C-alpha positions in Angstrom: 28.7 -9.3 8.8 26.6 -11.3 6.4 27.9 -11.3 2.8 25.3 -12.2 0.1 26.5 -12.9 -3.5 24.8 -11.9 -6.7 23.5 -15.5 -7.4 22.1 -15.5 -3.9 20.4 -12.1 -4.3 18.9 -13.4 -7.5 17.5 -16.4 -5.8 16.3 -14.6 -2.7 14.6 -11.5 -4.1 10.9 -12.2 -4.8 9.6 -9.9 -7.5 6.0 -9.7 -6.4 7.0 -9.0 -2.8 9.4 -6.3 -4.1 6.7 -4.5 -6.0 4.6 -4.3 -2.8 7.6 -3.2 -0.8 8.3 -0.4 -3.2 4.8 0.9 -2.7 5.6 1.1 1.0 9.0 2.8 0.4 7.6 5.3 -2.0 4.8 6.2 0.4 7.4 6.8 3.1 9.3 9.0 0.7 6.3 11.1 -0.4 5.0 11.4 3.2 8.3 12.8 4.4 9.1 9.9 6.6 12.0 8.5 4.6 15.5 10.1 4.6 17.1 10.3 1.2 19.7 12.9 0.4 20.4 13.9 -3.2 22.6 11.4 -5.0 26.3 12.5 -5.4 28.8 11.2 -7.8 32.5 11.2 -8.8 33.2 11.2 -12.5 35.8 9.0 -14.4 35.8 11.0 -17.6 38.2 8.8 -19.5 35.4 6.3 -19.9 32.4 8.6 -19.3 32.0 6.8 -16.0 30.3 7.8 -12.8 30.6 6.4 -9.2 27.5 7.5 -7.2 26.6 7.1 -3.6 23.0 6.6 -2.5 22.2 6.3 1.3 18.6 5.9 2.4 16.4 5.2 5.4 12.9 3.7 5.1 11.3 3.6 8.6 8.2 1.5 7.7 10.6 -1.3 6.5 13.2 -0.8 9.1 15.8 -0.4 6.3 18.9 1.7 6.6 21.3 1.2 3.6 23.9 2.8 1.4 24.5 1.8 -2.2 27.7 2.5 -4.2 26.9 2.2 -7.9 28.9 2.8 -11.1 27.7 3.7 -14.5 30.2 2.9 -17.3 28.1 3.1 -20.5 30.9 1.7 -22.8 31.2 -1.6 -21.0 30.5 -4.6 -23.2 31.7 -7.7 -21.3 30.5 -6.3 -18.0 27.2 -4.6 -17.0 27.0 -0.9 -17.5 25.7 -0.5 -13.9 27.5 -2.3 -11.1 26.8 -1.9 -7.4 27.2 -3.0 -3.8 24.8 -2.3 -1.0 25.6 -2.2 2.7 22.8 -2.7 5.2 22.9 -1.2 8.8 21.0 -1.9 11.9 18.7 1.2 12.2 18.8 0.9 16.0 22.5 0.9 16.5 24.1 1.9 13.1 26.1 -1.4 13.1 26.9 -2.7 9.6 25.1 -6.0 9.3 25.2 -7.1 5.7 27.0 -6.5 2.4 25.3 -7.7 -0.7 25.5 -7.5 -4.5 23.7 -4.4 -5.7 24.0 -5.0 -9.4 21.1 -7.5 -9.4 19.1 -5.4 -7.0 19.5 -2.3 -9.2 18.3 -4.2 -12.2 15.3 -5.8 -10.5 14.1 -2.9 -8.4 14.2 -0.6 -11.4 11.9 -2.8 -13.4 9.7 -3.4 -10.3 9.4 0.4 -9.9 8.1 0.7 -13.4 5.7 -2.1 -12.8 4.4 -0.3 -9.7 3.8 2.7 -11.9 1.9 0.5 -14.4 -0.2 -1.0 -11.6 -1.2 2.5 -10.7 -1.4 4.2 -14.1 -1.7 1.8 -17.0 -5.2 0.8 -18.2 -6.5 -2.4 -16.5 -6.8 -4.1 -19.9 -3.2 -3.2 -21.1 -2.0 -6.2 -23.1 0.6 -5.0 -25.6 4.0 -4.2 -24.2 6.8 -2.5 -26.1 10.3 -2.8 -24.7 12.7 -0.2 -26.2 16.3 -1.4 -25.5 18.2 -4.7 -25.3 20.1 -4.5 -22.1 19.6 -5.7 -18.5 16.7 -3.3 -18.0 14.8 -4.6 -21.1 14.7 -8.0 -19.5 13.9 -6.7 -16.0 11.0 -4.6 -17.3 9.4 -7.4 -19.3 9.5 -9.8 -16.4 8.0 -7.2 -14.0 5.3 -5.9 -16.3 3.7 -9.3 -16.8 3.1 -9.4 -13.0 0.8 -6.4 -13.0 -1.0 -6.4 -16.4 -2.5 -9.1 -18.7 0.3 -8.9 -21.2 -0.3 -11.1 -24.3 2.2 -9.5 -26.7 5.8 -8.2 -26.1 7.6 -6.3 -28.8 11.4 -5.8 -28.4 13.3 -3.1 -30.3 16.9 -2.0 -30.2 19.7 -0.5 -32.3 21.0 -4.0 -33.0 18.4 -6.3 -34.6 20.4 -9.4 -33.5 20.3 -8.3 -29.9 16.6 -7.6 -30.1 16.0 -11.1 -31.4 18.2 -12.5 -28.6 16.2 -10.7 -25.9 12.9 -11.8 -27.5 14.1 -15.4 -27.4 15.2 -15.1 -23.8 11.8 -13.8 -22.8 9.8 -16.5 -24.6 9.1 -18.2 -21.2 6.7 -15.3 -20.1 3.6 -16.8 -21.7 3.2 -14.1 -24.3 3.8 -13.6 -28.0 7.3 -12.2 -27.8 9.0 -11.0 -30.9 11.6 -8.4 -32.2 10.6 -5.5 -34.3 12.5 -3.5 -36.9 12.4 -0.1 -35.1 11.3 1.8 -31.9 8.5 3.2 -33.9 7.2 -0.2 -35.0 7.4 -1.5 -31.4 5.5 1.6 -30.0 2.7 1.9 -32.5 -0.4 0.4 -30.9 1.3 -0.6 -27.7 -0.5 -0.1 -24.4 2.7 0.1 -22.3 6.0 1.4 -23.7 9.1 0.8 -21.6 12.2 2.9 -22.6 15.4 1.3 -21.2 18.1 2.8 -23.4 21.2 5.0 -23.2 20.1 6.8 -26.3 21.2 10.4 -26.8 18.1 11.2 -28.9 14.5 10.4 -27.9 13.3 6.8 -28.5 9.8 7.7 -27.2 8.0 10.1 -29.6 4.4 11.3 -29.2 3.6 10.5 -32.8 4.2 6.9 -32.1 2.0 6.6 -29.0 -1.6 5.4 -29.0 -4.2 7.2 -26.9 -4.1 6.0 -23.4 -0.6 4.5 -23.5 1.5 4.3 -20.4 5.2 5.1 -20.8 8.0 4.3 -18.5 11.4 5.8 -19.0 14.5 4.7 -16.9 17.3 5.6 -19.4 20.0 8.0 -18.2 22.3 9.8 -20.6 23.9 13.1 -19.3 24.3 14.2 -23.0 20.8 13.3 -24.2 17.2 12.4 -23.6 14.9 9.4 -24.0 11.5 11.2 -24.3 10.6 14.0 -26.7 9.0 17.3 -25.7 5.7 16.4 -27.3 5.3 13.4 -25.1 6.3 15.4 -22.0 3.8 18.1 -22.8 0.9 15.8 -23.5 1.4 13.3 -20.8 0.3 13.2 -17.1 3.8 13.0 -15.6 4.6 10.9 -12.5 8.1 10.6 -10.8 9.6 9.0 -7.8 10.6 12.3 -6.2 10.2 15.9 -7.5 13.4 16.8 -5.7 15.4 14.0 -7.2 14.1 14.4 -10.8 15.0 18.1 -10.8 18.3 17.9 -9.0 21.6 18.5 -10.9 23.1 15.6 -12.7 24.0 12.8 -11.8 20.7 12.8 -9.8 18.2 14.5 -12.1 16.8 13.8 -15.5 17.3 15.8 -18.7 14.0 14.6 -19.9 12.3 17.0 -17.6 15.0 19.5 -16.7 15.6 20.5 -20.3 11.9 21.3 -21.2 11.5 23.2 -18.0 14.6 25.3 -18.7 13.4 25.9 -22.2 10.0 27.1 -20.9 8.2 24.2 -22.7 6.6 23.2 -19.3 6.7 24.4 -15.7 7.7 22.4 -12.7 4.0 22.1 -11.9 3.6 19.9 -14.9 4.9 17.0 -12.7 1.5 15.9 -11.6 2.4 13.3 -8.9 5.0 11.2 -7.2 4.4 7.5 -7.1 4.1 7.6 -3.3 1.3 10.2 -3.6 -0.6 7.8 -5.9 -0.2 5.0 -3.4 -1.3 7.2 -0.5 -4.2 8.5 -2.6 -3.3 12.2 -2.1 -3.0 12.6 -5.9 -5.1 11.3 -8.6 -3.7 8.9 -11.3 -5.1 8.3 -14.7 -8.0 10.7 -15.6 -9.4 8.8 -18.6 -8.7 5.9 -20.9 -7.4 8.3 -23.5 -4.9 10.0 -21.2 -1.2 9.4 -21.9 0.7 8.8 -18.7 4.5 8.9 -18.2 6.6 7.6 -15.4 10.1 9.1 -15.5 12.5 7.3 -13.2 16.0 8.3 -12.0 16.2 5.7 -9.2 16.1 6.6 -5.5 17.7 5.1 -2.5 14.5 4.0 -0.8 14.0 1.5 -3.6 17.4 -0.1 -2.9 16.7 -0.1 0.8 13.3 -1.9 0.2 15.0 -4.6 -2.0 17.9 -5.0 0.4 15.5 -5.5 3.4 13.7 -8.3 1.5 17.0 -10.0 0.5 18.3 -9.8 4.1 15.2 -11.2 5.6 15.1 -14.1 3.1 18.8 -14.8 3.7 18.3 -15.0 7.4 15.3 -17.3 7.0 17.0 -19.6 4.5 20.5 -19.6 6.0 22.0 -18.0 2.9 25.1 -15.9 2.7 28.4 -16.1 4.6 29.2 -14.5 8.0 32.5 -12.7 7.9 34.5 -10.6 10.4 35.6 -7.3 9.2 
């Protein structure tokens, strides 16, 4: 079995190739070709922790994988999300590679949001708001500049010092990157707003969004929401999978489940899956004034797509270590 470390995954995973591979994976999912059961999880309530299992098969990429991922939101010296991914031969079922999944989870999530922006954000979108200061804040900024002509990046978080640190770290992206005093200040006038928080209360509010803004939301908090009702109601909503987004926690999202339960919207308010936009079976943005929202919970085909790229690159470059198990 080939074992691939986190540093190797970071070096091997090409972001542009990943965005393209995710388009293939999401197409397989929406077309019914992929196999992705609902995510299951075991809780560790002493630390509000979750251990989740995410198997998936993407036939167009020849990828059969299973990810084990933990979410421990109170971690400070370690990432809140940590994972490993096991790849299998889709012809025989033989385990063929074990790789770090923490880096893959971070990068593929930002790449998924970038794919949504490529499909839904205005072509001239140039002002990017990053809400949050964690791993996903960095991942989203680095992915978004690949798909839109971003000239200004605003970073906002609960801790101003962390926001400044993220802005400094992203200064190599060829844009004017700076921290702002609040989520509101970052969002006002932004063309793309990326919410990447663990906030219990909405950090995306309709009153702060400009006409035609594209919003991506990847935050997960079983006790809260990242996006307010007004944004949900007004936006054209796109998801990875209707089944996944509406499944019970830890698979689904309160951002859509709660307004549906309250009668604020119906399930039919979810206009499209990303794969449907790629396939052309559903329309995307209807006008330059339309607010669009991509709400992500993460699905296993994304991990499978990323793992297939890493495995192919490792074989080509002779990376990783062969071990007997």
